[in-house]
KOLNU-109009 format. One record per residue (C-alpha): residue number from 1; residue in three letters; x, y, z. Coordinates in nm, 4 decimals, decimal comma, padded with zeros to 6 digits. Each point is the difference from the previous one (the first is absolute). Last residue first. Example, Ala and Ser with C-alpha at 12.3 -4.5 7.8 and 13.67 -1.06 7.14 Angstrom:
BEGIN
+-----+------+----------+----------+----------+
| seq | type |       px |       py |       pz |
+-----+------+----------+----------+----------+
|   2 |  ser |  01,3670 | -00,1060 |  00,7140 |
|   1 |  ala | -00,1370 | -00,3440 |  00,0660 |
+-----+------+----------+----------+----------+
//
This chain:
BEGIN
+-----+------+----------+----------+----------+
| seq | type |       px |       py |       pz |
+-----+------+----------+----------+----------+
|  70 |  lys |  03,6659 | -02,9973 | -00,7911 |
|  69 |  ser | -00,3542 | -00,0717 |  00,1674 |
|  68 |  lys | -00,1334 |  00,3180 |  00,0676 |
|  67 |  pro | -00,1179 |  00,0426 |  00,3786 |
|  66 |  trp | -00,3677 | -00,1117 |  00,0858 |
|  65 |  arg | -00,0098 |  00,1303 |  00,3650 |
|  64 |  lys |  00,2417 |  00,2967 |  00,0063 |
|  63 |  glu | -00,1190 |  00,0725 | -00,3633 |
|  62 |  ala | -00,3580 |  00,0235 |  00,0940 |
|  61 |  glu |  00,0454 |  00,2614 |  00,3252 |
|  60 |  ala |  00,2201 |  00,2061 | -00,2661 |
|  59 |  met | -00,2903 |  00,0324 | -00,2790 |
|  58 |  ala | -00,2717 |  00,0743 |  00,3007 |
|  57 |  gln |  00,2312 |  00,2254 |  00,0759 |
|  56 |  glu |  00,0458 |  00,1800 | -00,3069 |
|  55 |  ile | -00,3542 | -00,0202 | -00,0834 |
|  54 |  pro | -00,1064 |  00,2228 |  00,3083 |
|  53 |  ile | -00,2159 | -00,2128 |  00,3115 |
|  52 |  phe | -00,3855 |  00,0934 |  00,0155 |
|  51 |  gly | -00,1005 | -00,2249 |  00,3394 |
|  50 |  glu | -00,2650 |  00,2898 | -00,0052 |
|  49 |  glu |  00,0289 |  00,1827 | -00,3061 |
|  48 |  asn | -00,3929 | -00,0123 | -00,1518 |
|  47 |  tyr | -00,0089 |  00,0801 | -00,3370 |
|  46 |  leu | -00,1791 | -00,3617 | -00,1179 |
|  45 |  leu | -00,2544 |  00,0365 |  00,2570 |
|  44 |  asp | -00,0618 |  00,3521 |  00,0377 |
|  43 |  gln | -00,0359 | -00,0729 | -00,4000 |
|  42 |  leu | -00,2691 | -00,2637 |  00,0561 |
|  41 |  gln | -00,1548 |  00,2100 |  00,2584 |
|  40 |  arg | -00,0315 |  00,2949 | -00,2466 |
|  39 |  glu | -00,1820 | -00,2648 | -00,2757 |
|  38 |  ala | -00,2485 | -00,0849 |  00,2381 |
|  37 |  ala | -00,0539 |  00,3167 |  00,1604 |
|  36 |  asn | -00,0689 |  00,1179 | -00,3938 |
|  35 |  asn | -00,1855 | -00,2535 | -00,0879 |
|  34 |  tyr | -00,2419 |  00,0267 |  00,2921 |
|  33 |  leu | -00,0843 |  00,3253 | -00,0479 |
|  32 |  arg | -00,0651 | -00,0405 | -00,3542 |
|  31 |  leu | -00,2411 | -00,2721 |  00,0745 |
|  30 |  leu | -00,1286 |  00,2370 |  00,2651 |
|  29 |  ile | -00,0490 |  00,2415 | -00,2702 |
|  28 |  asn | -00,1407 | -00,2017 | -00,2201 |
|  27 |  ser | -00,2607 | -00,1586 |  00,2316 |
|  26 |  phe | -00,0718 |  00,3196 |  00,1142 |
|  25 |  thr | -00,1063 |  00,0932 | -00,3446 |
|  24 |  glu |  00,1421 |  00,2243 | -00,1957 |
|  23 |  gly | -00,2123 |  00,3280 | -00,1819 |
|  22 |  lys |  00,2566 |  00,2839 |  00,0379 |
|  21 |  asn |  00,2920 | -00,1729 |  00,1988 |
|  20 |  gly |  00,0356 | -00,1610 |  00,3453 |
|  19 |  phe |  00,2359 |  00,0859 |  00,2565 |
|  18 |  glu | -00,2322 |  00,2297 |  00,1260 |
|  17 |  ser | -00,2247 | -00,1996 |  00,0346 |
|  16 |  ile |  00,1784 | -00,2347 |  00,2579 |
|  15 |  lys | -00,0261 |  00,2730 |  00,1997 |
|  14 |  asn | -00,3430 |  00,0608 | -00,0170 |
|  13 |  lys | -00,0844 | -00,3645 |  00,0327 |
|  12 |  leu |  00,2119 |  00,0027 |  00,3469 |
|  11 |  glu | -00,1791 |  00,3027 |  00,1346 |
|  10 |  lys | -00,3446 | -00,1797 | -00,0963 |
|   9 |  thr |  00,1381 | -00,2525 |  00,2196 |
|   8 |  val |  00,0482 | -00,3773 | -00,1929 |
|   7 |  ala | -00,2395 | -00,2927 | -00,0313 |
|   6 |  ile |  00,1056 | -00,2259 | -00,3025 |
|   5 |  thr | -00,2717 | -00,1148 | -00,2386 |
|   4 |  thr |  00,0749 | -00,2727 | -00,2543 |
|   3 |  met |  00,0123 | -00,0892 | -00,3870 |
|   2 |  glu |  00,0096 | -00,2594 | -00,1854 |
|   1 |  met |  00,1813 |  00,0595 | -00,3508 |
+-----+------+----------+----------+----------+
//
């Protein structure tokens, strides 16, 4: 795998290293942090209640728009 160098302050380097385990590379730490952030972002999207209506209300509105034929 091709490697690159990223310049960060010593303070940030120390903060990132606090998330690591003994012997873990910064690449592994950052990948784990990225994966956790991506998963959290997906959860926030899926569980966002903005624009949410209860299922009962949605079913009532659907019944009004598309009444069952008798």
